[in-house]
PASEBA-1860 file (N, C-alpha, C; in nm, 3 decimals):
! residues 90
1> MSRSNLDK> 14.168/-0.201/17.596/14.036/-0.116/17.545/14.089/0.020/17.600 ~ 14.071/0.124/17.592/14.126/0.238/17.683/13.994/0.261/17.749 ~ 13.987/0.347/17.878/13.955/0.379/17.967/13.820/0.438/17.923 ~ 13.827/0.504/17.839/13.700/0.643/17.803/13.614/0.519/17.748 ~ 13.663/0.458/17.620/13.564/0.339/17.543/13.513/0.282/17.624 ~ 13.609/0.244/17.722/13.455/0.112/17.842/13.371/0.215/17.877 ~ 13.447/0.316/17.938/13.308/0.452/18.031/13.239/0.412/17.910 ~ 13.189/0.473/17.831/13.128/0.409/17.688/13.044/0.310/17.665
9> VLRRIEKS> 13.075/0.230/17.648/13.014/0.091/17.680/12.986/0.073/17.829 ~ 12.988/0.137/17.920/12.944/0.098/18.071/12.779/0.200/18.078 ~ 12.811/0.338/18.036/12.697/0.377/17.987/12.656/0.336/17.880 ~ 12.641/0.252/17.741/12.501/0.184/17.717/12.495/0.113/17.753 ~ 12.574/-0.003/17.804/12.527/-0.070/17.915/12.377/-0.025/18.008 ~ 12.456/0.034/18.066/12.348/0.169/18.196/12.222/0.189/18.114 ~ 12.214/0.237/18.021/12.081/0.327/17.979/12.062/0.197/17.873 ~ 12.099/0.087/17.822/11.984/0.025/17.851/11.949/-0.053/17.884
17> EEKSLKIL> 12.005/-0.086/18.046/11.921/-0.151/18.114/11.740/-0.033/18.169 ~ 11.828/0.077/18.212/11.765/0.136/18.239/11.574/0.185/18.168 ~ 11.594/0.170/18.014/11.501/0.182/17.896/11.491/0.008/17.924 ~ 11.508/-0.072/17.945/11.440/-0.220/17.968/11.364/-0.206/18.110 ~ 11.441/-0.171/18.188/11.377/-0.170/18.304/11.219/-0.102/18.327 ~ 11.231/0.019/18.241/11.076/0.129/18.207/10.981/0.013/18.146 ~ 11.065/-0.028/18.055/10.961/-0.114/17.977/10.892/-0.250/18.023 ~ 10.951/-0.316/18.077/10.940/-0.408/18.165/10.783/-0.338/18.319
25> FKQRKDLL> 10.816/-0.242/18.402/10.716/-0.195/18.453/10.601/-0.088/18.432 ~ 10.627/-0.069/18.265/10.438/-0.025/18.228/10.430/-0.165/18.131 ~ 10.511/-0.295/18.151/10.434/-0.420/18.124/10.359/-0.461/18.214 ~ 10.437/-0.430/18.282/10.404/-0.473/18.465/10.216/-0.458/18.525 ~ 10.254/-0.294/18.466/10.138/-0.241/18.476/9.990/-0.234/18.424 ~ 10.060/-0.236/18.281/9.958/-0.267/18.180/9.872/-0.444/18.212 ~ 9.956/-0.518/18.265/9.887/-0.645/18.266/9.797/-0.641/18.420 ~ 9.879/-0.579/18.496/9.796/-0.575/18.656/9.633/-0.471/18.594
33> KALEDNER> 9.675/-0.379/18.532/9.526/-0.288/18.472/9.435/-0.382/18.370 ~ 9.497/-0.542/18.295/9.377/-0.636/18.212/9.365/-0.689/18.328 ~ 9.411/-0.735/18.432/9.380/-0.869/18.559/9.255/-0.772/18.603 ~ 9.251/-0.658/18.638/9.154/-0.582/18.714/9.044/-0.595/18.620 ~ 9.032/-0.549/18.493/8.941/-0.539/18.405/8.886/-0.674/18.367 ~ 8.967/-0.791/18.390/8.894/-0.923/18.340/8.848/-0.981/18.522 ~ 8.870/-0.900/18.606/8.813/-0.948/18.687/8.639/-0.890/18.733 ~ 8.648/-0.754/18.687/8.578/-0.694/18.648/8.441/-0.733/18.589
41> LIESRLNR> 8.513/-0.791/18.435/8.413/-0.851/18.387/8.343/-0.988/18.410 ~ 8.443/-1.053/18.441/8.376/-1.194/18.577/8.311/-1.140/18.682 ~ 8.336/-1.054/18.735/8.223/-1.020/18.862/8.032/-1.026/18.762 ~ 8.042/-0.904/18.681/7.988/-0.845/18.607/7.878/-0.962/18.507 ~ 7.972/-1.032/18.531/7.949/-1.146/18.435/7.790/-1.269/18.514 ~ 7.887/-1.311/18.584/7.849/-1.351/18.702/7.724/-1.313/18.797 ~ 7.714/-1.181/18.824/7.620/-1.169/18.836/7.460/-1.133/18.734 ~ 7.524/-1.105/18.626/7.373/-1.091/18.544/7.291/-1.239/18.523
49> GATPQEVK> 7.341/-1.320/18.542/7.300/-1.501/18.496/7.334/-1.529/18.383 ~ 7.263/-1.626/18.377/7.266/-1.713/18.232/7.172/-1.667/18.120 ~ 7.215/-1.635/18.032/7.141/-1.663/17.914/7.037/-1.776/17.842 ~ 6.971/-1.744/17.798/6.878/-1.838/17.758/6.952/-1.935/17.649 ~ 7.095/-1.875/17.563/7.135/-1.997/17.497/7.217/-2.079/17.627 ~ 7.291/-2.027/17.722/7.359/-2.034/17.820/7.273/-2.207/17.889 ~ 7.119/-2.171/17.955/7.083/-2.238/18.001/7.010/-2.340/17.918 ~ 7.023/-2.319/17.761/7.000/-2.430/17.649/7.096/-2.562/17.669
57> LEQEIDKL> 7.240/-2.497/17.675/7.366/-2.583/17.596/7.392/-2.656/17.743 ~ 7.298/-2.591/17.896/7.330/-2.634/17.972/7.243/-2.784/17.997 ~ 7.166/-2.733/17.956/7.051/-2.812/17.962/7.081/-2.989/17.848 ~ 7.133/-2.949/17.736/7.197/-3.021/17.658/7.335/-3.093/17.714 ~ 7.402/-3.048/17.788/7.480/-3.115/17.845/7.429/-3.222/17.954 ~ 7.311/-3.156/18.051/7.314/-3.290/18.119/7.219/-3.384/18.074 ~ 7.124/-3.354/17.965/7.109/-3.505/17.921/7.186/-3.602/17.872 ~ 7.338/-3.480/17.752/7.396/-3.642/17.698/7.502/-3.658/17.803
65> TKVRVSHN> 7.527/-3.615/17.917/7.568/-3.657/18.043/7.503/-3.782/18.147 ~ 7.349/-3.778/18.114/7.264/-3.875/18.223/7.250/-3.987/18.079 ~ 7.276/-3.965/17.957/7.314/-4.050/17.838/7.435/-4.150/17.850 ~ 7.509/-4.061/17.912/7.643/-4.124/17.876/7.666/-4.200/18.033 ~ 7.622/-4.181/18.128/7.612/-4.245/18.202/7.528/-4.362/18.215 ~ 7.463/-4.365/18.177/7.325/-4.548/18.106/7.398/-4.557/18.056 ~ 7.496/-4.521/17.956/7.511/-4.594/17.805/7.639/-4.689/17.946 ~ 7.730/-4.594/18.011/7.836/-4.710/18.071/7.741/-4.794/18.218
73> FLKQNKFI> 7.673/-4.767/18.241/7.624/-4.850/18.375/7.572/-4.985/18.269 ~ 7.494/-4.948/18.112/7.466/-5.073/18.100/7.573/-5.168/18.019 ~ 7.685/-5.095/17.986/7.833/-5.129/17.904/7.857/-5.281/18.069 ~ 7.884/-5.247/18.173/7.936/-5.235/18.269/7.873/-5.351/18.334 ~ 7.707/-5.381/18.307/7.625/-5.473/18.365/7.563/-5.518/18.267 ~ 7.620/-5.576/18.142/7.547/-5.619/18.030/7.533/-5.782/18.039 ~ 7.639/-5.882/18.078/7.569/-5.976/18.139/7.478/-5.989/18.225 ~ 7.427/-5.964/18.358/7.353/-5.944/18.433/7.173/-5.911/18.322
81> FLFIISGW> 7.248/-5.793/18.283/7.076/-5.785/18.163/7.089/-5.919/18.048 ~ 7.169/-5.992/18.014/7.150/-6.056/17.931/7.095/-6.148/17.967 ~ 7.139/-6.174/18.086/7.062/-6.310/18.214/6.959/-6.245/18.219 ~ 6.901/-6.141/18.227/6.745/-6.098/18.281/6.621/-6.057/18.087 ~ 6.729/-6.082/18.037/6.653/-6.095/17.899/6.595/-6.203/17.853 ~ 6.767/-6.276/17.891/6.708/-6.478/17.802/6.604/-6.503/17.925 ~ 6.562/-6.451/18.060/6.495/-6.564/18.124/6.577/-6.674/18.172 ~ 6.679/-6.670/18.199/6.779/-6.780/18.285/6.807/-6.748/18.403
89> RP> 6.733/-6.892/18.447/6.712/-6.899/18.594/6.809/-6.978/18.634 ~ 6.955/-6.954/18.755/6.994/-7.079/18.858/6.946/-7.161/18.900
END
């Protein structure tokens, strides 16, 4: 490959790298802006409190959690309950 052709190829590569670098910096800037926007939205959301729907969902989650805990307790202690129910005495 001649010297002039090699120079042309190197210049194209350099321009391509510059263009890629500009794109990367723009993407980084856009990403940082999006992160800041998200942080602002989250902060404003946390400051305004829960909506009635969210309160209702939270209550339902608590209720289901209590039912699950009770179920697990009964499952783990079923033999004790069977003895109590049957009136068995040691």
